[in-house]
C-alpha positions in Angstrom: 27.2 -58.2 -40.8 25.3 -60.3 -43.4 28.2 -62.8 -43.8 28.3 -63.5 -40.0 24.5 -63.8 -39.9 24.3 -66.2 -42.8 27.1 -68.4 -41.4 25.5 -68.4 -37.9 22.1 -69.2 -39.3 23.5 -72.0 -41.4 25.3 -73.7 -38.5 22.5 -73.2 -36.1 20.2 -75.0 -38.5 22.8 -77.7 -39.3 23.3 -78.4 -35.6 19.6 -78.0 -34.6 20.3 -75.1 -32.3 18.5 -71.7 -32.1 19.8 -68.7 -33.9 19.5 -65.6 -31.7 20.0 -62.1 -32.9 20.7 -59.6 -30.1 19.0 -56.3 -30.7 20.8 -53.0 -30.5 19.8 -49.8 -28.6 17.8 -47.7 -31.0 19.0 -44.4 -29.4 22.7 -45.1 -29.3 23.1 -47.7 -32.1 25.2 -49.9 -29.7 24.7 -53.4 -28.6 24.9 -53.4 -24.8 26.1 -56.0 -22.4 22.7 -56.4 -20.8 21.2 -57.3 -24.3 23.7 -60.1 -24.6 23.4 -61.3 -21.0 19.7 -61.8 -21.5 20.4 -64.5 -24.1 23.6 -66.2 -22.7 22.9 -69.6 -21.0 25.1 -72.4 -19.8 24.5 -74.0 -23.3 25.9 -71.0 -25.2 28.9 -72.0 -27.2 29.4 -69.2 -29.8 28.7 -65.5 -29.7 29.6 -63.1 -32.4 30.3 -59.5 -31.3 30.9 -56.7 -33.9 33.8 -54.7 -32.4 33.2 -51.6 -34.5 30.5 -50.8 -37.0 31.9 -50.5 -40.5 29.0 -48.1 -41.3 29.1 -45.7 -38.3 32.6 -46.3 -36.9 31.0 -46.8 -33.5 32.7 -49.2 -31.2 31.0 -51.7 -28.9 32.1 -52.3 -25.3 33.4 -55.7 -26.0 35.0 -56.1 -22.6 31.6 -55.6 -20.9 29.7 -57.7 -23.4 32.2 -60.6 -23.0 32.4 -60.5 -19.2 
């Protein structure tokens, strides 16, 4: 969501940290756990996960993403 992205970008810049946008699967429209896992490091402090798309109503597998 634009509000989440703008806040995340603001605080990433303010704290001199990278802003990383995790891409979604073009075929399913979902963000998959493997996509997140590729970007999570021991330095990761915050991750924003959209539980359900307000546009499509599609839910993400939050349990798998957060594991």
